[in-house]
C-alpha positions in Angstrom: 0.0 0.0 0.0 2.8 2.4 0.9 4.6 1.6 -2.4 1.4 2.3 -4.3 0.8 5.6 -2.5 4.4 6.6 -3.3 4.0 5.7 -7.0 0.7 7.7 -7.1 2.5 10.7 -5.6 5.3 10.4 -8.1 2.9 10.2 -11.0 1.0 13.2 -9.7 4.2 15.3 -9.4 5.2 14.3 -12.9 1.8 15.2 -14.3 1.8 18.6 -12.5 5.3 19.4 -13.7 4.6 18.3 -17.2 1.4 20.4 -17.4 3.3 23.5 -16.3 6.1 22.8 -18.8 3.8 22.1 -21.7 1.8 25.2 -20.9 4.9 27.4 -20.8 7.1 25.9 -23.5 4.8 23.9 -25.7 5.2 20.3 -26.9 8.3 20.8 -29.0 10.0 23.0 -26.4 9.5 20.5 -23.6 11.7 17.4 -23.1 11.4 14.5 -20.7 14.8 15.4 -19.2 13.5 18.9 -18.4 10.4 17.5 -16.7 12.5 15.0 -14.8 14.9 17.7 -13.5 12.1 20.2 -12.7 10.1 17.5 -10.8 13.2 16.2 -8.9 12.4 12.7 -10.1 14.8 10.5 -12.0 14.4 10.0 -15.8 14.1 6.3 -15.1 11.2 6.8 -12.8 9.6 9.1 -15.3 9.8 6.6 -18.1 8.5 3.9 -15.8 5.2 5.9 -15.5 5.2 7.4 -19.0 6.9 5.6 -21.8 7.2 8.6 -24.1 6.7 12.4 -24.2 3.6 11.7 -26.4 2.1 9.4 -23.7 2.7 12.0 -21.0 1.2 14.8 -23.2 -1.9 12.6 -23.7 -2.2 12.1 -20.0 -2.0 15.9 -19.4 -4.6 16.5 -22.1 -6.9 13.9 -20.5 -6.7 15.5 -17.1 -7.5 18.9 -18.7 -10.4 17.5 -20.6 -11.7 15.8 -17.4 -11.7 19.2 -15.5 -13.7 20.8 -18.3 -16.1 17.9 -18.6 -16.8 18.1 -14.8 -17.4 21.8 -15.0 -19.8 21.5 -17.9 -21.8 18.6 -16.3 -22.0 20.4 -12.9 -23.2 23.7 -14.2 -25.6 22.3 -16.8 -27.2 20.1 -14.0 -28.2 23.2 -12.1 -31.8 24.4 -12.0 -31.0 28.0 -12.9 -32.4 29.5 -16.2 -30.4 28.5 -19.2 -29.0 32.0 -20.0 -27.7 32.2 -16.4 -26.2 28.8 -16.8 -24.5 30.0 -20.0 -22.9 32.9 -18.2 -21.8 30.7 -15.3 -20.3 28.1 -17.7 -18.2 30.7 -19.5 -17.0 32.1 -16.1 -16.0 28.6 -14.9 -14.2 27.8 -18.2 -12.2 31.0 -17.8 -11.5 30.3 -14.2 -10.0 26.9 -15.2 -7.9 28.6 -17.9 -6.7 31.1 -15.3 -5.8 28.7 -12.6 -5.5 25.1 -14.0 -2.1 24.3 -15.6 -3.5 21.1 -17.2 -6.4 23.0 -18.9 -4.0 25.6 -20.3 -1.6 22.9 -21.4 -4.4 21.0 -23.1 -5.4 24.1 -25.0 -1.8 24.6 -26.2 -1.2 21.0 -27.0 -4.3 20.7 -29.1 -3.0 23.4 -31.3 0.5 21.9 -31.6 -0.3 18.2 -32.0 -2.3 17.4 -35.1 -5.2 15.1 -34.5 -5.7 16.1 -30.9 -9.4 16.4 -29.8 -10.5 20.0 -29.5 -11.6 21.2 -26.0 -14.4 23.1 -27.6 -16.0 19.8 -28.5 -16.7 19.4 -24.8 -18.4 22.7 -24.0 -19.7 24.0 -27.3 -22.6 21.6 -27.6 -23.7 22.7 -24.1 -23.4 26.3 -25.2 -25.5 25.7 -28.2 -28.2 23.9 -26.2 -28.4 26.6 -23.5 -28.7 29.3 -26.2 -31.4 27.3 -28.0 -33.3 26.8 -24.8 -33.0 30.5 -23.9 -34.3 31.4 -27.3 -37.2 29.0 -27.2 -38.3 30.2 -23.7 -38.2 33.9 -24.8 -35.3 34.9 -22.7 -33.4 36.2 -25.7 -34.5 39.2 -27.7 -36.2 38.0 -31.0 -33.4 39.5 -33.0 -30.6 37.5 -31.2 -29.5 34.5 -33.2 -28.3 31.6 -31.1 -25.6 30.6 -33.6 -24.1 34.1 -33.6 -24.1 34.1 -29.8 -22.3 30.8 -29.8 -19.7 32.3 -32.0 -19.4 35.2 -29.6 -18.9 32.8 -26.7 -16.2 31.0 -28.6 -14.4 34.3 -29.1 -14.8 35.2 -25.4 -13.1 31.9 -24.3 -10.3 32.2 -26.9 -9.8 35.8 -25.9 -9.5 34.9 -22.2 -6.8 32.4 -23.0 -4.9 34.9 -25.1 -5.0 37.5 -22.4 -3.8 35.0 -19.9 -0.8 34.0 -22.1 0.1 37.6 -22.6 -0.1 38.3 -18.9 2.1 35.3 -18.1 4.7 36.4 -20.7 4.7 39.9 -19.1 3.9 39.3 -15.4 5.1 42.7 -14.3 2.1 44.3 -16.0 -0.9 44.5 -13.7 -4.1 42.9 -15.0 -7.5 42.1 -13.5 -8.5 38.5 -13.1 -9.8 36.9 -16.3 -13.0 35.9 -14.5 -13.5 39.5 -13.3 -13.0 40.8 -16.8 -15.4 38.4 -18.3 -18.0 39.1 -15.7 -17.8 42.8 -16.6 -18.1 41.9 -20.3 -21.2 40.0 -19.6 -22.6 43.0 -17.8 -22.2 44.9 -21.0 -23.6 42.2 -23.2 -26.6 40.9 -21.3 -28.8 44.1 -21.6 -28.5 43.9 -25.4 -29.5 40.2 -25.7 -31.9 39.5 -22.8 -35.6 39.9 -23.3 -37.2 42.5 -21.0 -39.7 41.6 -18.3 -42.3 43.4 -20.4 -41.7 41.1 -23.3 -42.0 38.0 -21.0 -45.4 39.3 -19.9 
């Protein structure tokens, strides 16, 4: 049991170190020896757990996807109105981008490794569904097209990641939290897309 726990801790340390390295330096810019040195774990122990850099990258991607899948499932299971769920979902996705190395690493790796599943395939169907439900229930203005709003949401998520990467490249520059920025953006957007109480009546 102790040996298994130690192996699990080693694997966890390697995963966390690899996620940070892939996020910062990308797939091509990261080597197993760098991860080994940064984690303080021998290269032999690393290759025991992960036979190749590709296998390690897939494990990091899987962890990032799991975090996103959990967030989507949790928020979409709530009983709040669909438009509110949409806002909360985007805020949670951006929170993950801001604070979770595995999610940021997954996003970078999916761009750098051909054939890697896209993270948007996890949350975009939920976004589409929430917008369609909001439209059907009259919570969106009649002029608002759900497909256009889904495109806007995709741009908001991509923009949040871009801002985070710029901030990490120039950490001396002060910047508000990505979640706080997105919350303010939604405060600007919602009055233009939400149906008024009068229209509900």
